[in-house]
SERO-4910 file (N, C-alpha, C, O; in steps of 0.05 Angstrom, whole numbers):
BEGIN
 pado doro    nc1    nc2    nc3   cac1   cac2   cac3    cc1    cc2    cc3    oc1    oc2    oc3
  Met    A   -208    348   -445   -199    330   -424   -190    346   -400   -175    365   -402
  Lys    A   -200    338   -376   -193    353   -352   -164    349   -344   -151    329   -352
  Lys    A   -154    369   -329   -127    366   -318   -130    358   -288   -148    368   -275
  Ile    A   -113    340   -279   -114    330   -252    -90    339   -237    -67    333   -245
  Leu    A    -94    352   -214    -72    360   -197    -72    342   -172    -91    343   -156
  Ile    A    -52    325   -169    -50    307   -146    -35    321   -123    -13    331   -127
  Ile    A    -48    323   -100    -36    335    -76    -29    313    -57    -47    298    -48
  His    A     -3    310    -51      6    286    -37     27    293    -16     50    299    -22
  Lys    A     19    292     10     37    299     31     51    274     41     48    265     64
  Asn    A     67    263     23     84    240     29    105    239      7    108    257     -8
  Ile    A    120    216      6    139    213    -16    128    190    -33    117    170    -23
  Ile    A    130    193    -59    116    175    -78    124    146    -75    106    129    -76
  Glu    A    150    140    -70    158    112    -69    146     98    -44    147     73    -43
  Asn    A    135    113    -25    124    101     -1     95     92     -5     84     78     12
  Glu    A     83    100    -27     54     97    -29     45     85    -56     38    101    -74
  Pro    A     45     59    -59     36     47    -84      8     55    -94      5     58   -118
  Pro    A    -12     59    -76    -38     68    -86    -37     94   -101    -51     98   -121
  Thr    A    -20    113    -92    -17    138   -106     -3    135   -132    -10    147   -152
  Gln    A     18    118   -133     31    111   -158     11    101   -178     11    109   -202
  Met    A     -6     83   -169    -26     71   -187    -45     92   -199    -50     91   -223
  Val    A    -55    110   -182    -73    130   -192    -60    148   -213    -71    153   -234
  Ile    A    -36    158   -207    -22    176   -225    -17    162   -252    -22    175   -273
  Gln    A     -9    137   -252     -2    124   -277    -27    118   -294    -27    120   -318
  His    A    -49    110   -280    -74    105   -295    -85    131   -307    -94    131   -330
  Leu    A    -83    153   -292    -92    179   -302    -77    186   -327    -89    196   -347
  Ala    A    -51    182   -327    -34    188   -350    -43    171   -374    -44    181   -396
  Asp    A    -47    145   -369    -56    127   -391    -83    135   -402    -88    131   -426
  Leu    A   -100    146   -386   -127    154   -395   -127    181   -410   -147    190   -420
  Gly    A   -103    193   -412   -100    217   -427   -104    243   -412   -104    265   -424
  Tyr    A   -106    242   -386   -109    266   -370    -82    280   -367    -61    267   -365
  Gly    A    -82    306   -367    -58    321   -360    -54    319   -330    -71    328   -315
  Val    A    -32    308   -321    -27    303   -292     -4    320   -282     17    321   -294
  Arg    A     -9    333   -259     12    347   -245     12    337   -216    -10    335   -204
  Val    A     35    332   -204     37    321   -177     52    340   -159     74    348   -166
  Ile    A     41    346   -136     55    361   -116     60    342    -93     42    331    -81
  Thr    A     86    338    -86     93    317    -67    116    326    -50    131    344    -57
  Leu    A    120    313    -27    142    320     -9    169    310    -21    190    321    -14
  Gly    A    168    290    -38    194    280    -49    190    259    -70    171    243    -69
  Leu    A    208    259    -90    209    239   -111    237    228   -112    257    243   -112
  Asn    A    240    201   -114    267    190   -119    273    190   -149    255    196   -165
  Asp    A    297    182   -156    305    183   -184    288    164   -201    282    170   -224
  Tyr    A    280    141   -190    263    122   -205    238    136   -215    230    133   -238
  Trp    A    225    150   -197    199    162   -204    202    187   -220    184    194   -236
  Lys    A    224    202   -217    229    225   -234    232    216   -263    221    228   -281
  Glu    A    246    193   -267    249    183   -294    223    173   -305    216    178   -328
  Asp    A    208    158   -288    182    147   -297    163    170   -305    150    169   -326
  Phe    A    161    191   -288    143    213   -294    152    227   -320    135    235   -336
  Gly    A    178    230   -323    188    243   -347    180    228   -373    173    241   -392
  Lys    A    182    201   -372    174    185   -395    145    188   -402    137    187   -426
  Lys    A    128    192   -382     99    194   -387     89    222   -389     64    226   -391
  Gly    A    106    242   -388     98    269   -390     82    279   -366     66    298   -368
  Ile    A     87    267   -343     74    276   -318     90    298   -305    113    295   -299
  Glu    A     77    321   -301     91    343   -288     91    339   -258     74    326   -247
  Tyr    A    111    350   -245    113    347   -216    128    370   -203    144    384   -216
  Lys    A    121    374   -178    136    394   -162    145    379   -136    128    371   -120
  Asp    A    171    375   -133    182    363   -110    187    385    -89    204    403    -94
  Leu    A    173    384    -67    176    405    -47    201    403    -30    206    421    -13
  Gly    A    217    383    -35    243    381    -21    240    375      9    257    383     24
  Leu    A    219    361     16    213    356     44    215    326     51    203    317     70
  Arg    A    230    311     35    233    283     38    242    275     66    233    256     78
  Glu    A    260    291     78    272    284    104    250    283    126    254    269    145
  Phe    A    229    298    122    207    297    142    195    270    144    187    261    166
  Val    A    194    255    121    182    229    120    202    207    129    195    189    143
  Thr    A    227    210    120    247    189    124    260    190    151    272    170    160
  Ser    A    260    213    165    274    215    191    259    198    212    235    197    212
  Lys    A    275    186    230    263    168    250    249    184    272    229    175    284
  Lys    A    259    208    278    247    225    298    241    252    286    258    264    273
  Arg    A    217    262    292    210    289    282    203    307    305    185    300    321
  Ser    A    217    329    308    211    347    329    185    363    323    177    364    300
  Phe    A    174    374    344    149    390    340    155    413    322    139    421    305
  Phe    A    179    425    325    187    448    308    188    439    279    179    454    261
  Ala    A    199    416    274    202    406    246    174    401    234    170    407    210
  Lys    A    155    391    250    128    387    240    115    413    232    102    415    211
  Ile    A    117    433    250    104    459    244    117    472    220    103    482    202
  Lys    A    143    471    218    157    482    195    149    469    169    144    483    149
  Thr    A    146    442    169    138    428    146    110    435    138    104    439    114
  Trp    A     92    435    157     64    442    152     62    470    139     47    473    120
  Leu    A     76    489    150     74    517    140     85    519    111     74    532     94
  Gln    A    108    505    107    120    506     80    101    492     60     97    501     38
  Tyr    A     90    469     68     72    454     51     47    471     45     39    473     22
  Arg    A     36    483     65     12    500     62     17    522     42      1    527     24
  Lys    A     40    536     45     47    558     27     49    549     -2     37    562    -20
  Glu    A     63    527     -6     68    518    -34     43    507    -47     38    512    -70
  Val    A     27    492    -31      3    480    -43    -18    502    -49    -31    501    -70
  Leu    A    -22    521    -31    -41    542    -36    -33    559    -60    -50    569    -74
  Lys    A     -7    562    -64      3    577    -87     -6    562   -113    -14    574   -132
  Glu    A     -3    535   -113    -11    519   -136    -42    521   -140    -51    524   -163
  Leu    A    -57    519   -118    -86    518   -121    -97    545   -129   -117    546   -143
  Ser    A    -85    567   -121    -94    593   -128    -92    599   -158   -105    617   -168
  Gly    A    -75    583   -171    -71    587   -200    -90    571   -217    -88    572   -242
  Leu    A   -109    557   -205   -128    540   -220   -152    558   -228   -172    558   -214
  Asn    A   -150    571   -250   -171    590   -258   -185    582   -284   -201    597   -294
  Asp    A   -177    559   -295   -187    552   -322   -214    537   -321   -226    532   -342
  Gly    A   -223    529   -298   -248    514   -295   -247    486   -307   -268    473   -309
  Asn    A   -223    477   -314   -221    450   -326   -203    432   -310   -193    412   -320
  Ser    A   -198    439   -284   -180    424   -267   -195    411   -244   -214    423   -233
  Val    A   -185    387   -236   -195    374   -212   -172    368   -194   -151    359   -204
  Val    A   -175    374   -169   -153    369   -149   -159    343   -135   -181    338   -125
  Trp    A   -139    326   -135   -142    299   -123   -124    298    -98   -100    295   -100
  Phe    A   -138    300    -75   -123    300    -49   -120    271    -40   -139    255    -40
  Val    A    -96    263    -32    -90    236    -22    -89    237      8    -70    248     20
  Asp    A   -109    226     21   -110    224     50   -116    251     64   -111    272     53
  Ala    A   -125    248     89   -131    272    105   -106    288    111   -107    312    116
  Asp    A    -84    274    112    -58    288    118    -51    309     97    -38    328    103
  Ser    A    -61    305     72    -55    324     51    -73    349     53    -67    369     41
  Ile    A    -95    346     68   -115    368     70   -110    384     96   -114    408     96
  Ala    A   -102    369    117   -101    382    144    -85    408    145    -95    427    158
  Pro    A    -62    410    133    -47    435    134    -61    459    120    -53    482    123
  Leu    A    -81    453    104    -96    473     89   -121    482    103   -137    497     92
  Leu    A   -125    472    127   -150    478    142   -157    508    142   -139    525    145
  Phe    A   -183    513    138   -194    540    139   -186    558    116   -191    582    117
  Ser    A   -173    547     96   -167    563     73   -193    566     56   -209    547     55
  Lys    A   -196    589     44   -220    594     27   -217    581     -1   -236    582    -17
  Val    A   -194    569     -6   -189    558    -33   -208    535    -39   -214    530    -62
  Phe    A   -218    521    -18   -236    499    -23   -263    508    -35   -277    492    -47
  Asn    A   -269    533    -32   -294    544    -44   -291    550    -74   -310    555    -88
  Lys    A   -266    548    -84   -260    556   -111   -251    533   -129   -247    537   -153
  Ile    A   -248    509   -118   -237    487   -134   -256    463   -134   -272    460   -115
  Asp    A   -254    447   -154   -267    421   -154   -247    400   -144   -224    399   -154
  Tyr    A   -255    384   -125   -235    366   -113   -247    339   -106   -271    336   -101
  Ile    A   -229    320   -106   -234    292    -98   -219    286    -73   -196    294    -70
  Leu    A   -231    271    -55   -217    261    -31   -212    231    -34   -231    215    -35
  His    A   -187    223    -35   -179    195    -37   -167    187    -10   -144    194     -5
  Ile    A   -182    173      6   -174    168     34   -165    139     37   -181    121     32
  Leu    A   -141    136     46   -128    109     49   -130     98     77   -123     75     81
  Glu    A   -138    114     96   -139    105    124   -168    109    134   -184    123    122
  Leu    A   -174     97    157   -200    100    170   -200    122    191   -221    134    196
  Tyr    A   -178    126    204   -175    148    224   -195    144    248   -203    164    259
  Asp    A   -201    119    254   -220    115    276   -207    122    303   -221    125    323
  His    A   -181    125    304   -167    133    329   -159    162    329   -145    171    347
  Ser    A   -168    177    309   -160    205    307   -184    224    304   -194    226    281
  Ser    A   -192    236    325   -214    255    323   -207    279    307   -224    291    294
  Phe    A   -181    287    307   -172    310    291   -176    305    261   -188    321    247
  Tyr    A   -166    282    251   -168    277    223   -197    272    215   -205    278    192
  Arg    A   -214    261    232   -242    258    226   -255    285    224   -274    289    208
  Phe    A   -246    304    241   -256    331    239   -249    343    212   -265    357    199
  Val    A   -224    339    204   -215    349    178   -232    338    155   -242    353    138
  Leu    A   -236    312    155   -252    300    134   -281    310    135   -293    316    114
  Asn    A   -293    311    158   -321    320    161   -325    348    150   -346    354    140
  Lys    A   -304    364    153   -306    392    144   -308    394    113   -320    413    102
  Tyr    A   -295    375     99   -292    378     70   -306    357     54   -308    359     29
  Ile    A   -316    336     66   -329    314     51   -355    324     38   -361    315     16
  Lys    A   -370    341     51   -396    350     40   -393    365     14   -411    365     -2
  Thr    A   -370    377      9   -366    393    -16   -347    379    -36   -341    391    -57
  Thr    A   -338    355    -30   -321    342    -49   -337    331    -72   -361    324    -69
  Lys    A   -325    330    -96   -339    319   -119   -342    289   -117   -361    278   -128
  Arg    A   -323    276   -103   -326    247    -99   -307    239    -76   -285    248    -74
  Leu    A   -317    222    -59   -302    209    -38   -294    181    -47   -311    166    -55
  Ile    A   -268    175    -45   -258    149    -53   -244    136    -29   -229    149    -15
  Val    A   -250    111    -25   -237     95     -4   -226     69    -18   -230     65    -42
  Cys    A   -212     53     -2   -198     31    -15   -208      3     -8   -196    -17    -14
  Glu    A   -232      2      5   -243    -24     13   -273    -21     18   -281     -1     28
  Glu    A   -288    -42     12   -317    -40     13   -328    -35     41   -347    -19     44
  Asn    A   -317    -47     62   -326    -42     89   -321    -13     97   -336     -1    112
  Arg    A   -298     -3     88   -292     25     94   -312     44     81   -319     65     93
  Ala    A   -321     37     57   -341     53     44   -366     55     61   -378     76     64
  Ala    A   -375     32     71   -399     31     88   -395     47    114   -414     62    122
  Ile    A   -372     45    126   -367     60    151   -366     90    145   -378    105    160
  Phe    A   -352     98    125   -351    127    118   -378    138    111   -384    161    117
  Asn    A   -394    122     98   -421    131     90   -438    137    115   -454    155    115
  Val    A   -435    120    136   -449    125    161   -438    148    176   -453    165    186
  Trp    A   -411    150    178   -399    171    193   -403    199    181   -410    218    196
  Phe    A   -399    202    155   -397    228    143   -421    235    125   -424    259    118
  Lys    A   -436    215    117   -460    220    100   -453    237     75   -465    259     72
  Pro    A   -435    228     59   -428    243     34   -452    243     15   -470    226     18
  Glu    A   -453    262     -4   -475    263    -23   -477    238    -40   -499    228    -45
  Lys    A   -454    227    -47   -454    202    -62   -440    180    -45   -422    186    -30
  Tyr    A   -450    156    -48   -437    133    -34   -407    132    -42   -401    135    -66
  Pro    A   -389    127    -23   -360    127    -30   -353    107    -52   -363     84    -51
  Ala    A   -337    115    -71   -326     97    -91   -304     81    -78   -290     90    -61
  Val    A   -301     56    -88   -280     38    -78   -258     34    -99   -264     24   -121
  Leu    A   -234     43    -93   -211     40   -111   -191     23    -96   -176     33    -78
  Ala    A   -190     -3   -102   -173    -22    -87   -143    -15    -90   -135     -3   -109
  Asn    A   -128    -23    -70    -99    -18    -69    -84    -38    -86    -66    -52    -76
  Lys    A    -91    -40   -111    -79    -58   -130    -57    -43   -145    -61    -21   -154
  Pro    A    -33    -55   -148    -12    -41   -162    -19    -35   -191    -35    -50   -204
  Tyr    A     -8    -14   -202    -12     -6   -230     -4    -29   -249    -18    -35   -268
  Lys    A     19    -41   -243     28    -63   -259     47    -80   -243     58    -71   -222
  Leu    A     51   -105   -251     70   -122   -239     97   -120   -254     98   -114   -278
  Leu    A    119   -124   -240    145   -124   -253    151   -151   -264    141   -171   -254
  Asp    A    167   -152   -284    174   -177   -298    190   -195   -280    211   -189   -270
  Thr    A    178   -219   -275    191   -238   -257    218   -247   -267    236   -255   -252
  Ala    A    222   -246   -293    248   -254   -305    271   -236   -296    294   -244   -298
  Gln    A    264   -212   -287    284   -193   -278    291   -195   -249    309   -182   -239
  Ser    A    277   -212   -234    282   -215   -205    311   -224   -200    324   -214   -182
  Gly    A    320   -244   -216    347   -254   -213    368   -232   -217    387   -230   -202
  Asn    A    364   -216   -238    382   -193   -244    382   -173   -221    403   -163   -213
  Phe    A    358   -168   -210    356   -149   -188    372   -159   -164    386   -144   -151
  Leu    A    369   -185   -158    383   -197   -135    413   -196   -140    429   -190   -122
  Asn    A    421   -203   -164    450   -204   -171    463   -176   -167    486   -174   -158
  Glu    A    448   -156   -174    459   -129   -173    458   -117   -145    476   -102   -137
  Asn    A    438   -124   -129    434   -112   -103    439   -130    -79    447   -121    -58
  Tyr    A    434   -156    -82    437   -175    -60    450   -201    -72    437   -222    -70
  Pro    A    474   -199    -82    486   -223    -96    489   -247    -78    488   -269    -87
  Glu    A    492   -242    -52    495   -264    -33    469   -280    -30    470   -303    -20
  Leu    A    447   -269    -39    421   -283    -36    413   -297    -62    393   -313    -62
  Tyr    A    427   -292    -84    418   -303   -110    416   -333   -109    395   -344   -117
  Asn    A    437   -347   -101    437   -376   -100    414   -388    -83    402   -407    -90
  Ile    A    410   -375    -60    390   -385    -41    362   -382    -52    346   -400    -51
  Leu    A    356   -358    -62    328   -351    -69    321   -357    -98    297   -360   -104
  Val    A    340   -360   -115    334   -364   -144    345   -391   -154    330   -408   -162
  Lys    A    372   -394   -152    385   -417   -164    377   -443   -151    374   -463   -164
  Asp    A    373   -442   -125    367   -467   -110    338   -474   -109    330   -494    -96
  Ser    A    321   -458   -122    292   -464   -123    280   -467    -95    265   -485    -90
  Ser    A    287   -449    -78    276   -450    -50    246   -443    -50    236   -430    -68
  Lys    A    233   -453    -30    204   -447    -26    203   -423     -6    204   -427     18
  Val    A    202   -400    -17    203   -375      0    177   -370     13    156   -368      0
  Ile    A    177   -367     40    154   -359     55    160   -329     62    177   -323     79
  Leu    A    145   -311     50    152   -283     51    133   -267     68    109   -269     66
  Tyr    A    145   -251     86    130   -231    101    140   -203     92    164   -198     93
  Gln    A    122   -186     84    128   -158     76    116   -139     97     92   -140    101
  Gly    A    132   -122    109    121   -103    128    141    -98    150    163   -109    150
  Val    A    133    -81    169    150    -75    191    154   -100    208    136   -116    211
  Ile    A    178   -102    220    185   -125    237    185   -114    265    206   -104    275
  Ser    A    163   -116    278    159   -103    304    145   -121    324    133   -141    316
  Pro    A    146   -114    350    134   -131    370    104   -135    367     94   -156    376
  Asp    A     90   -116    356     61   -119    354     52   -138    332     28   -144    329
  Arg    A     71   -147    316     65   -168    295     83   -192    301    104   -195    288
  Asp    A     75   -208    319     92   -231    328     93   -253    307     73   -265    301
  Leu    A    117   -257    296    121   -277    276    135   -302    286    141   -320    271
  Ser    A    139   -303    312    156   -325    324    143   -352    319    158   -371    312
  Phe    A    117   -355    321    104   -381    317    106   -390    288    108   -414    282
  Ile    A    106   -371    269    109   -378    241    138   -388    236    142   -408    222
  Leu    A    157   -374    247    185   -382    244    191   -408    257    207   -424    247
  Lys    A    179   -414    280    182   -440    293    172   -462    275    184   -483    273
  Ala    A    149   -457    262    137   -477    244    155   -482    220    160   -505    213
  Ile    A    165   -461    208    183   -464    185    209   -478    193    220   -494    177
  Asn    A    219   -473    217    244   -485    226    241   -515    229    261   -530    228
  Glu    A    216   -525    233    212   -554    235    207   -567    208    203   -591    207
  Met    A    207   -551    187    201   -562    161    227   -566    145    248   -556    153
  Pro    A    226   -580    122    250   -584    106    264   -558     99    252   -536     98
  Glu    A    291   -560     95    307   -536     93    303   -520     67    313   -498     64
  Asp    A    287   -531     48    282   -515     24    260   -494     29    255   -477     12
  Phe    A    247   -496     52    228   -474     60    245   -452     73    257   -456     94
  Ile    A    245   -429     61    262   -407     70    245   -383     78    231   -372     61
  Pro    A    245   -375    104    230   -351    111    245   -326    104    269   -323    110
  Val    A    232   -307     91    244   -282     83    227   -260     95    203   -258     90
  Leu    A    239   -242    110    225   -219    122    236   -194    107    260   -189    107
  Met    A    218   -179     94    226   -156     79    213   -131     92    189   -127     90
  Gly    A    229   -115    105    219    -91    118    238    -82    139    258    -95    146
  Arg    A    232    -59    151    248    -47    172    246    -63    198    224    -70    206
  Asp    A    269    -67    210    269    -82    235    268    -64    259    284    -45    261
  Tyr    A    250    -69    277    248    -54    302    255    -72    326    238    -79    343
  Asn    A    280    -81    325    293    -96    347    280   -124    351    279   -133    374
  Met    A    272   -136    330    261   -164    332    278   -184    317    275   -208    322
  Leu    A    295   -175    299    308   -193    281    327   -213    295    327   -237    288
  Ala    A    342   -203    315    360   -221    329    345   -244    342    354   -267    341
  Arg    A    323   -238    354    307   -259    367    296   -279    346    297   -303    351
  Tyr    A    287   -269    324    276   -286    303    297   -304    291    292   -327    284
  Lys    A    322   -294    288    343   -311    277    351   -333    296    361   -354    287
  Glu    A    347   -329    322    352   -351    341    331   -373    337    337   -396    340
  Ile    A    307   -365    331    285   -384    327    289   -400    301    285   -424    301
  Cys    A    297   -386    280    300   -398    254    326   -388    241    325   -367    228
  Pro    A    348   -401    245    374   -391    235    375   -387    205    391   -370    195
  Arg    A    359   -401    189    360   -397    160    343   -373    150    341   -368    126
  Leu    A    332   -358    169    317   -334    163    334   -315    147    358   -311    153
  Ile    A    322   -302    127    335   -281    111    320   -255    115    295   -254    114
  His    A    335   -234    120    323   -208    123    332   -190    100    356   -188     94
  Ile    A    313   -176     87    319   -156     67    305   -130     77    281   -130     82
  Ser    A    321   -109     79    310    -84     90    291    -71     70    287    -82     48
  Phe    A    281    -49     77    261    -34     60    271    -30     32    294    -20     28
  Ile    A    255    -36     12    261    -31    -16    239    -13    -27    215    -21    -24
  Pro    A    245      9    -39    224     27    -49    206     14    -69    216     -2    -86
  Ala    A    181     20    -69    162     10    -88    166     24   -115    172     48   -116
  Pro    A    164     10   -138    155    -18   -140    177    -39   -141    171    -62   -146
  Gln    A    203    -31   -138    224    -50   -141    222    -73   -121    233    -95   -126
  His    A    208    -69    -99    205    -91    -79    190   -115    -91    192   -137    -81
  Leu    A    176   -110   -113    161   -132   -126    179   -153   -138    171   -176   -143
  Tyr    A    205   -146   -143    224   -166   -153    228   -188   -132    233   -211   -139
  Ile    A    226   -180   -107    228   -200    -85    201   -214    -81    200   -238    -78
  Thr    A    179   -199    -82    153   -211    -79    149   -234    -98    138   -255    -91
  Ala    A    157   -230   -123    153   -249   -144    166   -276   -139    158   -296   -151
  Leu    A    185   -277   -120    199   -302   -115    185   -320    -94    193   -342    -89
  Ala    A    164   -309    -82    152   -323    -59    135   -347    -68    122   -347    -89
  Arg    A    135   -367    -51    117   -390    -54     91   -385    -39     69   -392    -48
  Ile    A     94   -373    -15     71   -366      2     76   -338     13     98   -332     21
  Gly    A     55   -322     15     57   -295     27     43   -294     54     21   -305     58
  Ile    A     56   -280     73     45   -277    100     34   -249    104     47   -230     96
  Leu    A     10   -247    115     -2   -221    122    -11   -222    151    -22   -242    160
  Met    A     -6   -201    166    -14   -201    194    -19   -172    203     -3   -154    199
  Tyr    A    -42   -168    216    -50   -141    226    -61   -144    254    -79   -161    259
  Asp    A    -51   -128    272    -60   -129    300    -89   -117    301    -92    -94    294
  Pro    A   -108   -132    311   -136   -123    310   -143   -103    332   -159   -109    350
  Ile    A   -130    -80    331   -133    -60    353   -150    -36    344   -155    -18    359
  Ser    A   -158    -36    318   -174    -13    308   -190    -22    284   -184    -43    272
  Leu    A   -209     -6    277   -224    -12    252   -206    -11    228   -209    -26    209
  Asn    A   -186      8    229   -168     11    207   -152    -15    202   -145    -22    180
  Gln    A   -146    -29    224   -131    -55    222   -150    -78    215   -143    -94    198
  Ile    A   -173    -79    228   -192   -101    223   -201   -101    194   -203   -123    182
  Phe    A   -208    -78    184   -216    -76    156   -193    -66    139   -196    -46    124
  Cys    A   -171    -79    142   -147    -71    127   -151    -74     97   -167    -89     88
  Ala    A   -136    -58     82   -137    -60     53   -109    -60     42   -101    -41     28
  Pro    A    -93    -80     49    -64    -79     43    -58    -82     13    -70    -98     -1
  Asn    A    -38    -67      4    -27    -71    -23    -19   -100    -27    -21   -111    -48
  Lys    A     -9   -112     -5      3   -138     -7    -16   -160    -17     -7   -178    -30
  Ile    A    -42   -157    -11    -61   -176    -21    -60   -178    -52    -60   -199    -63
  Phe    A    -58   -154    -64    -57   -154    -93    -29   -158   -104    -26   -168   -127
  Glu    A     -9   -152    -88     18   -158    -97     23   -188    -98     34   -198   -117
  Tyr    A     15   -201    -76     17   -230    -76      0   -243    -97      9   -260   -113
  Ser    A    -25   -235    -98    -44   -248   -116    -37   -244   -146    -42   -261   -163
  Gly    A    -25   -221   -152    -17   -216   -179      3   -236   -190      4   -242   -214
  Tyr    A     20   -246   -172     39   -267   -180     29   -295   -174     44   -314   -176
  Gly    A      3   -297   -168     -8   -324   -162      3   -336   -137      5   -360   -135
  Ile    A      9   -319   -117     21   -329    -92     -1   -333    -71    -14   -313    -64
  Pro    A     -6   -357    -62    -25   -362    -40    -17   -347    -15      7   -341    -11
  Met    A    -36   -342      2    -31   -325     26    -40   -339     52    -57   -356     52
  Ile    A    -27   -331     73    -34   -339    100    -37   -313    117    -20   -296    116
  Gly    A    -59   -311    132    -64   -287    148    -79   -293    173    -89   -314    178
  Asn    A    -80   -272    191    -94   -275    216   -124   -270    212   -132   -259    191
  Asn    A   -140   -277    232   -169   -277    229   -182   -250    233   -192   -244    255
  Ile    A   -181   -233    213   -194   -207    213   -210   -205    186   -202   -218    166
  Pro    A   -232   -190    186   -249   -189    161   -234   -181    136   -239   -190    115
  Gly    A   -215   -162    139   -200   -152    116   -184   -173    102   -178   -170     79
  Leu    A   -179   -196    116   -164   -218    103   -183   -242    100   -183   -255     78
  Ser    A   -199   -249    120   -215   -273    118   -236   -271     96   -242   -291     83
  Phe    A   -248   -247     92   -269   -244     71   -257   -251     43   -269   -268     29
  Pro    A   -236   -237     34   -226   -244      7   -214   -272      5   -216   -285    -16
  Phe    A   -202   -283     27   -191   -310     26   -214   -330     22   -211   -349      6
  Gln    A   -236   -326     36   -259   -345     33   -272   -342      6   -280   -361     -6
  Lys    A   -275   -317     -3   -289   -312    -28   -274   -323    -52   -287   -334    -71
  Phe    A   -248   -320    -52   -232   -327    -76   -216   -353    -72   -204   -363    -91
  Gly    A   -215   -364    -48   -200   -389    -43   -170   -385    -48   -157   -402    -60
  Cys    A   -160   -362    -40   -132   -355    -46   -113   -358    -22    -89   -352    -24
  Gly    A   -124   -368      1   -106   -370     24   -120   -383     48   -143   -392     46
  Lys    A   -106   -384     70   -116   -396     94   -112   -377    118    -93   -362    119
  Ile    A   -131   -378    136   -130   -361    160   -121   -378    184   -131   -401    187
  Phe    A   -103   -367    200    -95   -382    225   -111   -371    249   -120   -348    248
  Ser    A   -113   -388    269   -130   -381    292   -115   -361    310    -91   -358    309
  Pro    A   -130   -347    328   -118   -328    346    -98   -340    365    -81   -326    377
  Ala    A    -99   -367    368    -80   -380    387    -52   -379    377    -33   -383    393
  Lys    A    -47   -374    352    -20   -372    340     -4   -398    347     17   -396    358
  Asp    A    -16   -420    339     -4   -446    346     16   -455    325      9   -454    301
  Thr    A     39   -463    333     60   -471    314     52   -496    298     56   -497    274
  Ala    A     40   -515    311     31   -540    297     10   -533    276     11   -544    254
  Glu    A     -8   -515    283    -29   -507    263    -16   -493    239    -23   -499    216
  Met    A      3   -476    245     16   -461    223     31   -480    205     31   -477    180
  Lys    A     44   -500    216     58   -520    200     39   -535    181     45   -539    158
  Lys    A     15   -542    192     -5   -556    176    -15   -538    153    -20   -547    131
  Ile    A    -19   -512    159    -29   -493    139     -9   -491    116    -16   -491     93
  Ile    A     17   -488    123     38   -485    103     39   -510     85     41   -509     61
  Glu    A     37   -533     98     38   -559     83     13   -562     65     15   -571     43
  Glu    A    -10   -553     76    -35   -555     60    -33   -538     35    -40   -547     13
  Ile    A    -23   -513     37    -20   -496     14      1   -506     -5     -2   -506    -29
  Asp    A     23   -516      6     45   -526    -11     36   -550    -27     43   -553    -51
  Asn    A     21   -568    -14     12   -592    -27    -11   -587    -48    -15   -603    -66
  Asn    A    -25   -565    -44    -47   -558    -62    -42   -530    -75    -60   -514    -77
  Phe    A    -17   -526    -82     -9   -500    -91    -25   -489   -115    -33   -466   -115
  Glu    A    -30   -505   -135    -43   -496   -159    -71   -486   -153    -80   -466   -164
  Lys    A    -85   -500   -134   -112   -492   -127   -112   -464   -115   -128   -446   -123
  Tyr    A    -95   -460    -95    -94   -434    -82    -83   -412   -100    -91   -389    -99
  Ser    A    -63   -419   -116    -52   -400   -135    -73   -390   -155    -74   -366   -162
  His    A    -90   -408   -164   -111   -401   -183   -130   -381   -169   -138   -361   -181
  Gly    A   -137   -386   -144   -155   -368   -129   -142   -340   -126   -156   -320   -128
  Ala    A   -116   -340   -122   -102   -314   -120   -104   -298   -146   -109   -274   -145
  Lys    A   -101   -312   -168   -102   -298   -194   -130   -288   -200   -134   -267   -212
  Val    A   -151   -304   -192   -178   -295   -195   -183   -269   -179   -196   -251   -189
  Leu    A   -173   -268   -154   -175   -244   -138   -163   -220   -152   -175   -199   -154
  Phe    A   -139   -224   -162   -124   -202   -175   -140   -191   -199   -142   -167   -203
  Asn    A   -151   -209   -214   -165   -201   -239   -194   -192   -234   -207   -183   -253
  Ser    A   -203   -193   -209   -230   -184   -203   -232   -153   -201   -254   -143   -199
  Val    A   -210   -139   -202   -209   -110   -198   -198    -97   -224   -177   -105   -234
  Asp    A   -212    -76   -233   -203    -60   -256   -202    -31   -247   -222    -17   -251
  Asn    A   -180    -22   -236   -178      5   -226   -178     26   -248   -189     48   -244
  Lys    A   -167     20   -271   -168     39   -293   -196     46   -301   -203     69   -305
  Lys    A   -213     25   -303   -241     29   -309   -255     46   -287   -271     64   -293
  Met    A   -249     40   -262   -261     54   -240   -254     84   -240   -271    101   -236
  Ile    A   -229     90   -245   -220    118   -246   -233    132   -269   -242    155   -265
  Arg    A   -235    119   -292   -249    132   -315   -278    139   -307   -287    161   -313
  Glu    A   -292    120   -295   -320    124   -288   -323    146   -267   -341    162   -269
  Ile    A   -305    147   -248   -306    168   -227   -304    196   -240   -320    213   -234
  Leu    A   -285    199   -258   -280    225   -269   -302    233   -290   -308    256   -293
  Glu    A   -312    213   -304   -333    219   -324   -359    227   -311   -376    240   -323
  Cys    A   -363    219   -285   -388    225   -272   -387    250   -254   -406    256   -240
  Leu    A   -365    265   -255   -363    289   -239   -382    310   -249   -383    332   -238
***
């Protein structure tokens, strides 16, 4: 059985797709070692239980800090390059595969000769259509990778045209490794947000949940206006970091609840409480238009119908599986109110579609096939 070395220039709790890959690899019996910028206590304990080796580079602050100086970036890149190349230079058994997560994990290693000595996989989570540098990085190493993996079918077609890899890119959807027990959501709220327990659990509220950054480029005001005109058991919950929009939103809908960033996968305790999930992506790039959000599978795993804006990354699966509704570019409050009412009144139909979407993907099988065909 091959050994898999995961190279990850991020922190594990920030990236559910990487969590998913690591856990499936362990379940499949592969020896797994992870090199990462940082691990929190939750993931250290989880890795320990599964016998997953890891090296924490102690560079968590680079990811979590709000501002990064040019000096800090260079220092981090150099330290990362030194430590990763040390790990890679020790792969002499001919039985190891290196699994790079995103172009960012490869970029600091540019022009190293180590790529000529290792078998490696590129697992790319972004499209990088706005970054000529990262496309240069990918183009340099895609021709010699054992397999290119992307997270959405349209991205596979785009990468196939751009980079012409030897094999058509494999698609590994951003589906979570597992769902958390919904019965524990109340306990999680009681321990961490006791003031919200009665509202979100005991009172059987109809939670309209948005997960993601709360920023000007994702205008939620028309959604909040619609909810504010509906019965008070409809509760809007925004879960994510606020970039100076929350005060305005609370004026629009005073019963709005905000929960700040919760590390994955514990955020799923909140996701599980939702009646309807909101997704929104500004159509300013191919990366946004052909989005492949974890949230589609997080919502659908709990049978939560979805509402999203009109981009292919959302409209295609919504139409195929009947798991949600798309709102028009006009962002009309009356339309949004009708959509929420339509889903609420026909909840079982949309919930069933969501579950069919979730069950349409088997990432464990896909990972097994990718590695068996190397």
